[in-house]
C-alpha positions as CSV (number, residue, x, y, z in Angstrom):
1,M,0.0,0.0,0.0
2,T,1.3,3.4,-0.9
3,L,1.7,5.7,2.1
4,M,-0.7,8.6,1.9
5,K,0.7,12.1,2.1
6,K,0.1,13.9,5.4
7,N,-2.0,16.7,3.9
8,D,-4.2,14.2,2.1
9,F,-4.8,12.3,5.4
10,V,-5.7,15.5,7.3
11,S,-8.2,16.6,4.7
12,R,-10.0,13.3,4.6
13,V,-10.9,13.1,8.3
14,R,-13.8,14.8,10.1
15,C,-12.7,16.8,13.1
16,L,-15.1,16.5,16.0
17,T,-12.9,18.9,18.1
18,G,-10.9,21.7,16.6
19,N,-10.4,21.8,12.8
20,H,-8.1,20.6,10.1
21,E,-5.6,23.4,10.8
22,S,-5.4,22.5,14.5
23,L,-5.0,18.8,13.7
24,D,-2.2,19.6,11.3
25,S,-0.5,21.7,14.0
26,L,-0.8,18.9,16.5
27,L,0.9,16.5,14.1
28,N,3.8,18.9,13.8
29,D,4.0,19.8,17.5
30,V,7.3,18.8,19.0
31,S,6.8,20.5,22.4
32,S,6.8,18.5,25.7
33,H,4.6,18.8,28.7
34,V,4.9,17.8,32.4
35,V,2.9,15.0,34.0
36,F,-0.1,15.9,36.2
37,E,0.0,19.5,35.1
38,K,-2.2,21.8,37.2
39,N,-4.2,23.2,34.2
40,I,-4.9,19.7,32.9
41,K,-6.3,18.6,36.2
42,E,-8.4,21.8,36.4
43,F,-9.7,21.0,32.9
44,I,-10.7,17.5,33.9
45,Y,-12.4,18.7,37.1
46,S,-14.3,21.2,35.1
47,F,-15.3,18.6,32.5
48,S,-16.5,16.3,35.3
49,S,-18.6,19.0,36.8
50,S,-20.1,19.9,33.4
51,V,-21.2,16.3,32.8
52,M,-22.7,16.1,36.3
53,K,-24.8,19.2,35.6
54,N,-25.8,18.3,32.1
55,T,-29.5,17.4,32.0
56,Q,-29.1,15.1,29.0
57,A,-26.1,13.3,30.6
58,K,-28.2,12.5,33.7
59,A,-30.3,10.1,31.6
60,H,-27.2,8.0,31.0
61,P,-25.7,6.3,34.1
62,D,-22.5,5.5,32.3
63,L,-21.8,9.2,31.7
64,I,-22.5,10.0,35.4
65,A,-20.1,7.1,36.4
66,L,-17.5,8.6,34.1
67,A,-17.9,12.1,35.6
68,Y,-17.7,10.6,39.1
69,W,-14.5,8.8,38.3
70,M,-13.0,12.0,37.0
71,R,-13.8,13.9,40.2
72,K,-11.0,15.8,42.0
73,S,-10.5,13.3,44.9
74,N,-10.0,10.4,42.5
75,I,-7.6,12.3,40.2
76,E,-5.6,13.3,43.3
77,K,-5.5,9.7,44.4
78,L,-4.2,8.7,41.0
79,E,-1.5,11.4,41.2
80,S,-0.4,10.2,44.6
81,G,-0.1,6.6,43.4
82,F,1.7,7.7,40.3
83,F,4.5,9.4,42.2
84,S,4.6,7.0,45.1
85,A,7.5,4.9,43.7
86,G,9.7,7.9,43.4
87,L,10.7,7.1,39.8
88,F,11.2,9.7,37.0
89,K,8.4,9.3,34.5
90,A,8.0,11.3,31.3
91,P,5.3,11.6,28.6
92,V,5.7,9.4,25.5
93,G,4.8,12.2,23.1
94,L,1.9,11.9,20.6
95,V,-0.6,9.1,21.5
96,V,-3.0,7.9,18.8
97,H,-6.1,6.2,20.3
98,F,-8.4,4.0,18.3
99,A,-11.6,3.9,20.4
100,P,-14.2,1.0,20.4
101,A,-17.6,1.4,18.8
102,N,-19.5,-0.5,21.5
103,V,-18.6,1.4,24.7
104,D,-19.1,5.2,24.2
105,T,-17.2,6.4,27.3
106,I,-13.9,4.6,26.7
107,F,-12.4,7.3,24.5
108,I,-12.7,9.9,27.2
109,Y,-11.0,7.6,29.8
110,S,-8.2,6.8,27.4
111,L,-7.8,10.5,26.4
112,F,-7.9,12.0,29.8
113,L,-5.4,9.5,31.4
114,S,-3.0,10.3,28.6
115,L,-3.5,14.0,29.0
116,L,-2.8,13.7,32.7
117,V,0.6,12.3,32.1
118,G,1.6,15.0,29.6
119,N,0.9,13.5,26.2
120,K,-0.6,15.0,23.1
121,N,-3.5,13.0,21.7
122,I,-5.4,12.1,18.6
123,V,-8.5,10.0,19.1
124,R,-10.3,8.2,16.3
125,V,-13.9,7.4,17.2
126,S,-16.4,5.5,15.2
127,E,-18.7,7.3,12.8
128,K,-21.6,5.6,14.5
129,S,-23.6,8.2,16.4
130,S,-24.9,7.7,19.9
131,P,-26.5,10.0,22.5
132,Q,-23.7,9.4,25.0
133,K,-20.9,10.1,22.5
134,D,-22.7,13.2,21.1
135,I,-23.1,14.6,24.7
136,L,-19.4,14.0,25.5
137,I,-18.1,15.6,22.3
138,A,-20.3,18.6,22.9
139,I,-19.1,19.0,26.5
140,L,-15.5,18.5,25.4
141,N,-15.8,21.3,22.9
142,Q,-17.5,23.5,25.5
143,E,-14.6,23.0,27.9
144,I,-11.6,23.4,25.5
145,N,-13.1,26.6,24.3
146,K,-13.1,28.2,27.7
147,P,-10.3,30.8,27.8
148,Q,-8.4,29.2,30.7
149,F,-8.2,25.9,28.7
150,F,-7.2,27.3,25.3
151,D,-3.8,25.7,25.5
152,I,-5.4,22.3,25.9
153,R,-7.0,22.6,22.5
154,D,-3.6,22.2,21.0
155,R,-3.0,18.9,22.8
156,L,-6.0,16.9,21.6
157,S,-8.0,16.2,18.5
158,V,-11.0,13.9,18.3
159,I,-11.6,12.7,14.7
160,T,-13.7,10.3,12.8
161,Y,-13.5,8.8,9.3
162,P,-15.0,5.8,7.4
163,H,-12.9,2.6,7.6
164,S,-9.8,3.3,5.6
165,D,-6.6,1.4,5.7
166,E,-4.8,4.4,4.0
167,I,-5.9,6.9,6.6
168,T,-5.2,4.6,9.5
169,Q,-1.8,3.7,8.1
170,A,-0.9,7.4,7.6
171,L,-2.1,8.3,11.1
172,C,-0.1,5.5,12.7
173,T,3.2,6.8,11.3
174,F,2.9,9.9,13.6
175,A,2.3,7.9,16.8
176,D,4.9,7.8,19.6
177,M,2.3,5.4,21.2
178,R,-0.6,3.6,19.7
179,V,-3.6,2.5,21.9
180,I,-6.1,0.2,20.2
181,W,-9.5,-0.7,21.8
182,G,-11.6,-3.2,19.8
183,G,-12.2,-6.8,18.8
184,D,-9.5,-9.2,17.9
185,S,-9.8,-8.5,14.1
186,T,-9.6,-4.7,14.7
187,V,-6.6,-5.0,16.9
188,E,-4.9,-7.3,14.5
189,K,-5.6,-5.1,11.5
190,I,-4.5,-1.8,13.1
191,S,-1.4,-3.5,14.6
192,S,-0.3,-4.5,11.1
193,F,0.4,-0.9,10.2
194,S,3.9,0.4,10.9
195,I,4.7,2.8,13.7
196,K,8.0,4.4,14.6
197,P,10.7,2.0,15.8
198,T,10.7,3.9,19.1
199,A,6.9,3.9,19.5
200,K,5.0,2.0,22.2
201,E,1.8,0.1,21.8
202,L,-1.1,-0.9,24.1
203,K,-3.8,-3.3,22.8
204,F,-7.2,-4.1,24.3
205,S,-8.8,-7.0,22.3
206,N,-11.7,-9.3,22.9
207,K,-12.1,-10.5,26.5
208,Y,-14.8,-12.5,28.2
209,S,-16.3,-12.0,31.7
210,L,-18.0,-14.2,34.2
211,C,-20.2,-13.8,37.3
212,L,-19.7,-16.1,40.3
213,L,-22.7,-16.5,42.6
214,D,-23.2,-18.4,45.9
215,A,-26.8,-19.5,46.0
216,N,-26.6,-20.2,49.7
217,K,-26.1,-16.5,50.4
218,L,-29.3,-15.5,48.5
219,E,-31.3,-16.8,51.5
220,E,-29.6,-14.4,53.9
221,L,-30.7,-11.3,52.0
222,N,-33.6,-9.2,53.1
223,T,-36.0,-7.8,50.5
224,E,-34.1,-4.5,50.1
225,D,-30.7,-6.2,49.8
226,F,-32.0,-8.7,47.3
227,Q,-33.4,-6.0,45.1
228,T,-30.1,-4.1,45.3
229,L,-28.2,-7.3,44.2
230,V,-30.6,-7.8,41.3
231,K,-30.3,-4.2,40.1
232,S,-26.5,-4.4,40.4
233,F,-26.5,-7.6,38.4
234,V,-28.7,-6.0,35.7
235,N,-26.5,-2.9,35.5
236,D,-23.4,-5.1,35.0
237,T,-25.0,-7.2,32.3
238,Y,-27.5,-5.3,30.2
239,W,-25.7,-2.0,29.5
240,F,-24.0,-1.8,26.1
241,G,-26.2,-4.8,25.0
242,Q,-24.0,-7.1,27.1
243,Q,-21.2,-6.5,24.5
244,G,-18.7,-4.8,26.8
245,C,-15.6,-6.9,27.6
246,S,-16.4,-6.7,31.3
247,S,-20.1,-7.5,30.9
248,P,-20.7,-11.0,32.4
249,R,-21.9,-13.5,29.9
250,S,-21.5,-16.7,31.9
251,I,-22.9,-17.3,35.3
252,I,-21.1,-19.8,37.6
253,W,-23.1,-21.0,40.6
254,M,-21.9,-22.6,43.8
255,N,-24.4,-24.4,46.1
256,S,-27.2,-24.1,43.6
257,S,-28.4,-27.8,43.5
258,N,-30.1,-27.5,46.8
259,N,-31.3,-23.9,46.2
260,Q,-33.2,-24.1,42.9
261,G,-36.1,-22.1,44.3
262,L,-33.8,-19.3,45.3
263,V,-32.0,-19.4,41.9
264,C,-35.4,-19.2,40.1
265,N,-36.5,-16.3,42.2
266,F,-33.2,-14.5,41.4
267,W,-33.7,-15.0,37.7
268,S,-37.3,-14.0,37.8
269,A,-36.4,-10.7,39.6
270,V,-33.6,-10.2,37.0
271,E,-36.0,-10.6,34.1
272,S,-38.5,-8.2,35.7
273,K,-35.8,-5.5,36.5
274,A,-34.2,-5.9,33.0
275,R,-37.5,-5.5,31.3
276,S,-38.3,-2.3,33.2
277,M,-34.8,-0.8,32.5
278,F,-33.9,-2.2,29.1
279,G,-37.0,-3.7,27.6
280,S,-37.1,-1.1,24.7
281,T,-33.5,-1.8,23.8
282,V,-33.9,-5.5,23.0
283,L,-35.2,-5.7,19.5
284,D,-36.9,-8.6,17.6
285,A,-33.6,-9.1,15.8
286,D,-31.8,-9.6,19.1
287,V,-34.3,-12.2,20.1
288,M,-33.8,-14.1,16.9
289,N,-30.0,-13.9,17.3
290,K,-30.3,-15.4,20.8
291,I,-32.4,-18.3,19.4
292,V,-29.9,-18.9,16.6
293,T,-27.0,-18.7,19.0
294,S,-28.6,-21.1,21.5
295,H,-29.3,-23.6,18.7
296,L,-25.6,-23.4,17.6
297,V,-24.6,-24.1,21.2
298,A,-26.9,-27.0,21.3
299,T,-25.2,-28.4,18.2
300,E,-21.8,-28.0,19.8
301,V,-22.8,-29.2,23.3
302,S,-25.4,-32.0,23.1
303,D,-26.2,-31.9,26.8
304,S,-26.9,-28.1,26.9
305,K,-30.5,-27.0,27.4
306,F,-32.7,-24.0,27.6
307,Q,-33.4,-23.1,31.2
308,Q,-35.4,-20.0,30.2
309,N,-36.1,-18.2,26.9
310,S,-37.8,-14.8,26.6
311,K,-37.3,-11.5,24.8
312,I,-35.3,-10.2,27.8
313,L,-33.7,-13.2,29.3
314,T,-32.3,-16.4,27.7
315,R,-30.5,-19.0,29.9
316,V,-28.6,-21.9,28.4
317,H,-27.4,-24.5,30.9
318,L,-24.1,-26.2,30.3
319,P,-23.5,-29.6,31.8
320,D,-19.9,-28.8,33.0
321,L,-17.0,-26.4,32.7
322,I,-15.0,-28.5,30.2
323,T,-17.1,-27.4,27.2
324,H,-17.4,-23.7,28.3
325,N,-14.5,-22.2,26.5
326,S,-15.2,-24.0,23.2
327,I,-18.5,-22.2,22.9
328,R,-18.0,-18.9,24.7
329,E,-17.3,-17.0,21.5
330,L,-20.8,-18.1,20.3
331,H,-22.4,-15.2,22.1
332,C,-24.6,-12.4,20.8
333,G,-25.4,-10.5,24.0
334,S,-28.8,-8.9,24.7
335,G,-29.5,-11.0,27.8
336,L,-28.1,-14.4,26.8
337,F,-26.4,-16.2,29.7
338,Y,-24.5,-19.5,29.8
339,E,-25.0,-21.1,33.2
340,T,-23.3,-23.9,35.1
341,E,-22.3,-25.1,38.6
342,I,-19.1,-25.8,40.4
343,N,-18.4,-27.4,43.8
344,D,-15.0,-25.9,44.4
345,L,-13.5,-22.5,43.4
346,A,-10.4,-24.4,42.1
347,E,-12.6,-25.7,39.2
348,L,-12.5,-22.2,37.7
349,A,-9.0,-23.0,36.6
350,F,-10.5,-25.0,33.7
351,I,-12.0,-21.8,32.1
352,V,-10.0,-18.8,33.3
353,D,-7.3,-17.9,30.7
354,R,-5.8,-14.8,29.2
355,K,-9.1,-14.1,27.5
356,T,-10.9,-13.8,30.9
357,Q,-11.2,-10.2,31.9
358,T,-13.6,-9.7,34.8
359,I,-15.0,-12.1,37.4
360,S,-17.7,-10.4,39.4
361,Y,-18.9,-12.1,42.5
362,F,-21.6,-12.3,45.2
363,G,-21.6,-14.2,48.4
364,F,-17.8,-14.5,48.8
365,D,-15.2,-12.8,50.9
366,S,-12.7,-10.9,48.8
367,A,-9.7,-12.1,50.8
368,L,-10.9,-15.7,50.5
369,L,-11.2,-15.4,46.7
370,R,-7.8,-13.9,46.5
371,N,-6.2,-16.7,48.5
372,E,-8.1,-19.5,46.6
373,F,-7.3,-18.0,43.2
374,A,-3.6,-17.7,44.1
375,K,-3.6,-21.4,45.2
376,A,-5.3,-22.6,42.1
377,Q,-3.4,-20.3,39.8
378,I,-6.6,-18.6,38.6
379,Y,-5.5,-15.2,37.1
380,P,-8.3,-13.1,35.5
381,D,-7.6,-9.4,34.9
382,R,-10.1,-8.2,37.5
383,V,-12.1,-9.6,40.4
384,V,-14.9,-7.2,41.6
385,P,-18.2,-7.4,43.5
386,V,-21.4,-7.6,41.5
387,G,-22.4,-4.1,40.5
388,Q,-18.8,-3.0,39.7
389,A,-18.1,-5.0,36.5
390,L,-18.5,-1.9,34.3
391,E,-16.6,0.5,36.5
392,F,-13.5,1.8,34.9
393,D,-10.1,1.4,36.7
394,V,-6.6,2.7,35.9
395,F,-5.7,-1.0,36.1
396,W,-7.2,-2.5,33.0
397,D,-6.6,-5.8,31.3
398,G,-3.6,-6.4,33.5
399,N,-2.0,-3.0,32.7
400,N,-1.4,0.1,34.8
401,L,-2.6,2.6,32.2
402,L,-0.8,5.6,33.7
403,D,2.5,3.7,33.7
404,S,1.9,2.4,30.2
405,L,1.2,5.9,28.9
406,T,4.6,7.1,30.1
407,R,8.2,6.1,29.9
408,Y,10.9,5.9,32.6
409,V,13.9,8.1,32.7
410,G,16.7,6.2,34.5
411,F,19.1,8.0,36.9
412,R,22.1,6.8,38.8
């Protein structure tokens, strides 16, 4: 493929912040910045406050969660941890981010963490429109056009363009670091384009997440706590059509054989809550996809069976863990759950691999899980209580993002 000239590349993208002139200036900027600069922090605090106050944003819990994560106390906590080791860390330079199409808030997390550690940034987002993304872009433009943040306009550019190998290849040649969020095929494709020999790369590909539940503990919940658990589970699973890498798709039960009534009550409550919160987002095509997917699983695993099948909730029971990973990629989201039981936590070693991102849990002590996982060499990327699966963390897919977005300067 012939490398596209820079001017051709700039003119063929659509700038969602700034314009083509500012994008061109960013590509030619050789200036450096300090990590955790005061004005960058003030910019992020202001952005967080604006999202919190935005009436449209209040309709989207994922935007409020983003704003809460970017609050002053959390940024100060990140800063304290960043400097705690006493090492000399420097920006990498120009970071080019390729954002995913299925989670609208990731591009802001990726961009702001990179800004915090002094980098300049170009973010390519999908052409696909969504209310969340449109709100975030509007607030981002509002903030960078405030007089006190004019200098920050020169450190970021959010762009979009139709899928184009030529444009992507040209964009990658400028990167001092490339960050790719997407499915395996997207990551593989973008990774095939050359970057500078000195450039770094961070890749976030397809991952799979599980939920671990102790049926015995359901009986101990009062009505209010039970409803809280159900809502937390629904929030973890139904946002983003269950397509986020940290959205649980498989449910692993302990102590369920003697508690089938409690298990059925749990799922009945989940279906009711999901219908009230997400009923309008599950379309007829999603229902058909779930039926087709379930039949494909039945073809692959002869002992699998439907436990429940409705527009909102489809449960497919697997006879054991051994077959789980052979069919986990056959998943269409929209309230489809693979379900099985274990008798011992060590059994999870059969299914947890480098593709396992988040294990959310209910009914277990965190310290116990940590010890048992260490003994059985069970190493997912994250282990969090039910209700926190979709919460962003600076530690993601086994990486400390702030460390990854910087480089170390050695002194003796």
